[in-house]
C-alpha positions in Angstrom: -55.9 146.7 -84.4 -56.3 143.3 -82.7 -57.9 140.5 -84.7 -61.6 139.9 -84.0 -62.2 143.5 -82.9 -64.9 145.2 -85.0 -64.0 148.6 -86.3 -66.4 151.5 -85.7 -68.0 152.9 -88.9 -67.9 156.6 -89.7 -69.8 157.9 -92.7 -69.3 161.3 -94.4 -71.9 162.3 -96.9 -70.6 164.4 -99.8 -72.3 166.2 -102.7 -71.0 168.7 -105.3 -70.9 171.5 -102.7 -67.8 172.9 -101.1 -69.4 172.5 -97.7 -69.5 168.7 -97.9 -65.7 168.6 -98.7 -65.1 171.1 -95.9 -66.9 168.7 -93.5 -64.8 165.8 -94.8 -61.6 167.9 -94.4 -62.7 169.0 -90.9 -63.4 165.4 -89.8 -60.0 164.2 -91.1 -58.2 166.9 -89.3 -60.2 167.0 -86.0 -61.3 163.4 -85.6 -58.0 161.8 -86.8 -57.8 159.4 -83.8 -61.4 158.3 -84.2 -61.1 157.9 -88.0 -57.8 156.0 -87.8 -59.4 153.3 -85.7 -62.6 153.2 -87.8 -63.9 152.2 -91.2 -64.5 155.5 -93.1 -67.2 155.4 -95.7 -67.8 158.2 -98.1 -71.4 158.3 -99.3 -73.0 160.1 -102.2 -76.6 160.1 -103.3 -77.7 161.6 -106.6 -81.3 162.8 -107.2 -83.0 160.6 -109.8 -83.1 161.9 -113.3 -86.3 163.7 -114.1 -87.4 161.8 -117.2 -90.7 163.7 -117.4 -88.8 166.9 -118.3 -87.0 165.0 -121.1 -90.3 163.8 -122.5 -91.7 167.4 -122.4 -88.6 169.0 -123.9 -88.6 166.5 -126.8 -92.4 166.7 -127.4 -92.7 163.0 -126.8 -90.1 160.2 -126.3 -86.6 161.5 -126.3 -84.0 159.6 -128.4 -82.5 156.7 -126.5 -79.0 158.1 -126.9 -80.0 161.3 -125.0 -81.2 159.2 -122.0 -78.0 157.1 -122.2 -75.8 160.3 -122.3 -77.6 161.8 -119.4 -77.2 158.6 -117.3 -73.6 158.3 -118.3 -72.9 161.9 -117.3 -74.5 161.3 -113.9 -72.3 158.3 -113.4 -69.2 160.3 -114.4 -70.1 163.1 -112.0 -70.7 160.7 -109.1 -67.4 159.0 -109.8 -65.6 162.3 -109.9 -67.1 163.4 -106.6 -66.1 160.2 -104.9 -62.6 160.2 -106.4 -62.2 163.8 -105.1 -63.2 162.7 -101.6 -60.9 159.7 -101.8 -58.0 162.0 -102.8 -58.7 164.2 -99.8 -58.6 161.2 -97.5 -55.4 159.9 -99.1 -53.7 163.2 -98.3 -54.4 162.4 -94.7 -53.2 158.8 -95.1 -56.8 157.4 -94.8 -58.2 154.8 -97.1 -62.0 155.2 -97.5 -64.7 153.0 -98.9 -67.1 154.8 -101.3 -70.8 154.1 -101.8 -73.1 155.8 -104.3 -76.9 155.6 -104.4 -79.6 157.2 -106.6 -82.5 158.7 -104.7 -83.5 161.5 -102.4 -80.2 162.2 -100.5 -81.8 162.7 -97.1 -83.6 159.4 -97.3 -80.7 157.5 -98.8 -78.3 158.7 -96.2 -80.6 157.6 -93.4 -81.2 154.2 -95.0 -77.4 153.7 -95.5 -76.7 154.7 -91.8 -79.1 152.0 -90.7 -78.1 149.4 -93.2 -74.4 149.8 -92.6 -74.7 150.2 -88.8 -72.9 153.5 -88.8 -71.7 154.9 -85.5 -71.1 158.5 -86.6 -72.5 160.5 -89.5 -70.7 163.6 -90.6 -72.4 166.2 -92.8 -71.7 169.6 -94.1 -74.1 172.5 -93.7 -74.9 174.8 -96.6 -75.6 177.6 -94.1 -79.0 178.4 -95.6 -81.2 180.8 -93.6 -84.5 179.7 -92.1 -86.6 180.8 -95.1 -84.5 179.0 -97.7 -84.4 176.0 -95.4 -88.2 176.0 -95.2 -88.6 176.0 -98.9 -85.6 173.9 -100.0 -85.4 171.6 -97.0 -82.3 170.6 -95.2 -80.6 167.3 -95.6 -78.6 167.7 -92.4 -81.7 168.7 -90.3 -83.6 165.7 -91.7 -80.7 163.4 -90.8 -80.2 164.8 -87.4 -83.9 164.0 -86.6 -84.1 160.6 -88.3 -80.9 158.6 -87.9 -80.2 156.5 -84.8 -76.5 157.5 -84.4 -74.7 160.7 -83.5 -74.6 163.3 -86.3 -71.9 165.9 -86.6 -72.9 168.8 -88.8 -69.9 170.9 -89.8 -70.6 174.5 -90.6 -68.2 176.5 -92.8 -65.9 178.7 -90.8 -66.9 182.4 -90.9 
């Protein structure tokens, strides 16, 4: 790539579901030309730890080591998820940058897209029906309606 040319940015959001890795795999296979000329960012957002349930379960303040262990496990899980995604990219000869945030995934994804000036967002679809989506929400639906770049939602092949 010529010096001084700014690379486009493609972001793939992953979580612990197979559908997010299917989306990453699909993007690497079907958007190879786009991705090879772009900066690929793998993004993961973890929901914040619910400390209220810890207080309730321990009938007061939980021991500090319990909180430390839970936070450490969350960091390890996030690291493992991002390492898995980087391995998938490496198998396609792609070097990806990884970013992890803590917060509501749909909001953190939208914030990252804006902050990083992403040109294409790739998401996997869990394939929930309308009723489950109404109760559980849909990260991909929220992002489609709230980010200011194209969004590619990859459904699992039937």
